[in-house]
C-alpha positions as CSV (number, residue, x, y, z in Angstrom):
1,M,-92.2,3.7,35.5
2,F,-93.2,2.0,32.3
3,K,-95.7,3.9,29.6
4,I,-98.3,1.4,28.4
5,F,-100.3,2.8,25.2
6,I,-103.7,2.4,23.8
7,I,-104.0,1.9,20.3
8,T,-106.7,3.2,18.0
9,L,-106.7,1.8,14.6
10,W,-108.2,3.6,11.2
11,L,-109.3,0.8,8.9
12,E,-110.7,1.2,5.5
13,Y,-113.3,-1.1,4.1
14,E,-115.2,-1.1,1.0
15,G,-114.7,2.7,0.8
16,R,-115.7,3.4,4.5
17,L,-113.4,4.3,7.5
18,Y,-114.0,2.4,10.7
19,M,-112.1,2.6,14.0
20,K,-111.3,0.2,16.3
21,Y,-108.9,-0.2,19.5
22,A,-106.3,-2.6,19.2
23,L,-105.7,-5.0,21.8
24,P,-103.7,-6.1,24.0
25,L,-102.3,-2.8,25.3
26,Q,-98.3,-2.0,24.1
27,A,-95.5,-1.2,26.0
28,K,-94.1,0.4,22.8
29,C,-95.5,2.4,20.2
30,N,-93.1,3.0,16.9
31,F,-92.7,2.2,13.3
32,I,-92.3,-1.5,14.4
33,T,-96.0,-1.5,15.9
34,W,-97.0,0.0,12.9
35,W,-95.4,-2.4,10.6
36,N,-96.8,-5.3,12.8
37,I,-100.2,-4.0,12.3
38,Q,-99.9,-3.5,8.5
39,E,-98.6,-7.5,8.8
40,Q,-101.8,-8.2,10.5
41,F,-104.3,-6.9,7.7
42,S,-102.4,-7.8,4.8
43,K,-104.4,-10.7,4.2
44,T,-107.7,-9.3,5.2
45,P,-109.9,-7.2,3.3
46,Y,-109.5,-4.5,5.5
47,H,-106.6,-1.9,5.0
48,A,-104.9,-0.2,8.0
49,V,-105.1,3.6,7.0
50,A,-103.7,5.3,10.5
51,M,-102.4,4.7,13.9
52,K,-102.6,6.6,16.9
53,C,-100.8,5.6,20.1
54,T,-102.5,7.2,23.5
55,R,-100.6,6.6,26.8
56,V,-103.3,5.4,29.1
57,K,-103.4,7.8,31.8
58,D,-104.2,10.1,28.8
59,F,-106.7,8.1,27.3
60,R,-110.3,8.9,27.0
61,I,-112.9,6.7,25.4
62,D,-114.6,7.5,22.1
63,K,-118.6,6.3,22.6
64,R,-118.7,6.6,18.5
65,I,-116.2,3.5,18.4
66,Y,-118.7,1.3,20.6
67,R,-121.5,2.6,18.3
68,S,-119.9,1.3,15.5
69,E,-120.4,4.5,13.6
70,T,-118.7,4.7,10.1
71,Y,-116.7,7.9,8.8
72,K,-116.7,8.8,4.9
């Protein structure tokens, strides 16, 4: 059976930490996935700080992300 992952990203922008779900869903979650994410944000003002992979069947939505709360 295939494992599908939802990737949660922590991004830093102007000293604040933001959380975001990365789309599309991923079939693999490894260091290459992390490298590709860092490559995507390399030419933006955002800095990718961390990544978390959660299997779709284990995923629970974090409503704080949809309310755009920031973390310091």
